[in-house]
C-alpha positions as CSV (number, residue, x, y, z in Angstrom):
1,X,0.0,0.0,0.0
2,X,2.9,2.3,0.7
3,X,3.8,2.2,-3.0
4,X,0.4,3.5,-4.0
5,X,0.1,6.2,-1.3
6,X,2.5,8.9,-0.2
7,X,3.5,9.4,3.5
8,X,0.9,12.2,3.9
9,X,-1.8,9.9,2.4
10,X,-0.8,7.1,4.8
11,X,-1.0,9.4,7.8
12,X,-4.4,10.7,6.7
13,X,-5.5,7.2,6.1
14,X,-4.3,6.2,9.6
15,X,-6.1,9.1,11.1
16,X,-9.3,7.9,9.5
17,X,-8.8,4.4,10.9
18,X,-8.2,6.0,14.4
19,X,-11.4,8.0,14.1
20,X,-13.3,4.9,13.3
21,X,-11.8,2.8,16.1
22,X,-12.1,5.5,18.7
23,X,-15.8,5.5,18.0
24,X,-16.0,2.0,19.3
25,X,-14.8,3.2,22.7
26,X,-17.4,5.9,23.2
27,X,-20.4,5.3,25.4
28,X,-22.4,8.4,24.6
29,X,-23.6,10.1,21.5
30,X,-22.9,13.5,23.1
31,X,-19.2,13.1,22.6
32,X,-17.0,14.4,19.7
33,X,-16.4,13.2,16.2
34,X,-13.2,15.0,15.2
35,X,-10.7,13.4,12.9
36,X,-7.8,15.5,14.1
37,X,-8.4,14.9,17.7
38,X,-7.2,11.3,17.2
39,X,-3.7,12.3,16.2
40,X,-2.4,11.1,19.6
41,X,-3.5,7.6,18.7
42,X,-1.6,7.2,15.4
43,X,1.4,5.4,16.9
44,X,-0.9,3.1,18.8
45,X,-2.3,1.6,15.5
46,X,0.7,1.7,13.2
47,X,2.7,-1.5,12.4
48,X,2.9,-5.0,13.6
49,X,4.0,-3.9,17.1
50,X,2.4,-0.5,17.8
51,X,3.2,1.6,20.9
52,X,0.9,1.5,23.9
53,X,-1.8,4.2,23.6
54,X,-0.8,7.4,25.4
55,X,-3.0,9.0,28.1
56,X,-4.1,11.6,25.5
57,X,-5.0,8.9,23.1
58,X,-7.1,7.1,25.7
59,X,-8.9,10.3,26.6
60,X,-10.0,10.6,23.0
61,X,-10.9,6.9,22.7
62,X,-13.2,7.4,25.7
63,X,-15.0,10.5,24.3
64,X,-15.4,10.1,20.5
65,X,-18.9,9.5,19.2
66,X,-19.2,5.8,18.3
67,X,-22.0,6.1,15.8
68,X,-20.3,8.9,13.8
69,X,-17.1,6.9,13.6
70,X,-18.6,3.5,13.1
71,X,-20.2,4.8,9.9
72,X,-16.8,5.7,8.6
73,X,-15.4,2.3,9.5
74,X,-18.1,0.5,7.6
75,X,-17.7,2.7,4.5
76,X,-13.9,2.5,4.3
77,X,-11.2,0.1,3.2
78,X,-8.4,0.1,5.8
79,X,-5.2,-2.0,6.1
80,X,-6.0,-5.1,8.2
81,X,-3.2,-4.5,10.6
82,X,-4.3,-1.0,11.4
83,X,-7.9,-2.1,11.9
84,X,-6.8,-4.9,14.2
85,X,-4.6,-2.6,16.3
86,X,-7.4,0.0,16.5
87,X,-9.9,-2.5,17.6
88,X,-7.7,-3.2,20.7
89,X,-7.7,0.5,21.7
90,X,-10.9,0.4,23.8
91,X,-9.6,-2.5,25.9
92,X,-6.1,-1.0,26.2
93,X,-7.7,2.3,27.3
94,X,-9.8,0.6,30.0
95,X,-13.1,0.4,28.1
96,X,-13.6,-3.3,28.4
97,X,-17.3,-2.8,28.8
98,X,-17.4,-2.5,25.0
99,X,-16.0,-6.0,24.5
100,X,-18.1,-7.6,21.7
101,X,-19.4,-4.3,20.3
102,X,-20.1,-4.8,16.6
103,X,-19.7,-2.2,13.9
104,X,-20.5,-3.8,10.6
105,X,-18.0,-6.6,10.0
106,X,-15.8,-5.5,12.9
107,X,-16.1,-6.5,16.6
108,X,-14.2,-5.1,19.6
109,X,-12.3,-8.1,21.1
110,X,-13.0,-9.4,24.6
């Protein structure tokens, strides 16, 4: 995929994935749906061995509107590794009560 997309495109793509996955961690619809607010989570979803999510990433994961972002996840085509990493963010950020939450073909792991 890196051969098709430039670095800026990959970062933007990664942010889209983060937006989608952070939506899975939100409990309320009153929260935010802001793509750029997820920048702190980028390193937590990149690569085969991503970094642990930072406190600022987890703060976003806990407040992003799940319905807004779930719609983006269902409409996009994201690299499998990034999606798998992002699906783990709710649990890594202490939102285990969302284990099993479904968004289209994706499910937050237990």
